[in-house]
N, C-alpha and C positions, 0 to 999 in steps of 0.2 A: 418900225414895222412890228406889228403884234404877231407873236408866234404862238400858235396853238400846238399843244402836245397831246398826242393820242393817249399817252399814259394817264393824263388827267381824266379822260373819259372812263378808263378802266377803274381808276380810284373812285370816281363818282359812283359807278355801278356797284362796286364792292361796298362802299359806304352805305348805299341804299339797301343792299342785301343785309348788311349788319343790322340795320334798323328793324327790319322785319324778321330776321332770322330767329329770334327767340320764340316767336309764335309759329313760324314755319317748321322749326325743329322740335316744337313741343316744350321748350323750356319755360316759356312765359306762363303756361298753364300749370306748371308744377307748383308754384308758390304764389299764385295769383298773378294778375296782369303785370305788375311791376314789383313783385315780391323778392326776386333774387338779385344778388349782386351781379351774376352773369348777365341777366337781362339788362340791368342798368348799364353795365359795361359795354354790351353790344350796341345798345341804343345811343348812348352818349359818344362812344368812339366812332360809330358809324355816322352820326350827325356831324361830328367834327371833321372826319375825313371827307364827307360829301360836301360840306360847306367850303372847306379849303380847296377842294378840287374844282368846284363850281366857280369860286372866285378866281382861281388860276385860269380858268377858261375864258373869263371875261376880261381880266386885267392881270396878266402874269407878273408875279413877284416871286423871286427865288426863295424868300423866307417862308412862303406858303408850303413849298415842297419840303423844306426842312422840318416844319411843324408836322406835316403829314408823315414824314419819316418817324418822328417821335411817336405819333399815334400808332403806326404800324408796329414799332418795336414794343410799345406798351401792350398791344394785343398779344404779341408773342409770349410775353412773360406773365400776363395777367391771370391765366388759369391757376398758376401756383400761388400768386400773391393773394388772389381773391378766393381761392379754395374750391375751384370747380374742375380741377385737373382730373378728378376721378370719373367725370362724366365724358365719355369718349367723344360723343358727337359735338359737344360744346368745346371740348379741348381742340379738336381738329378744325372746327369753325374758326376759333381764335387764331390758331397757328397759321392756317392757310390764308385767311383774310389779312392777318397782320403781315405775313410774308409778302403777299401781293402788294399791299399798300406801301410797305417799306421799299420793295424793289422798284416799283413804279415811281415813287417820289424821289428816291435816290438817283435813279436813272435820269429823270427829268432835271433834277438839280445839277447833276454833273454835266449833262448836255448844255444846259443854260450857262454854266460856268465856262465851258469851252467856247460857246458862241458869244460870250460877253454880254448876255442878257442879264439885266438886273432884276 
């Protein structure tokens, strides 16, 4: 029995938001379309989260959730590692989106573990 998790839909939406967020928040225009590390970080992390969430919706594998958890945790620490923690809007975007992805994927992985889903 294939089990769909609503948390994967949330992660998919947050991933898609991350892809467009540099331009929606004005960060993409600051240093050219793909000029800043923050822009690359949001686009690549968002794409990874969205792809993992979408694949989990079609054929759930618990390891996908653990990879999404890593993406979420990366987003939470990335402002300090990549040096954009002084830009408030980008900082909060990374923190909130990372926290949502981490919580949603961790929740799904734990539920799947209790249900015995592999």
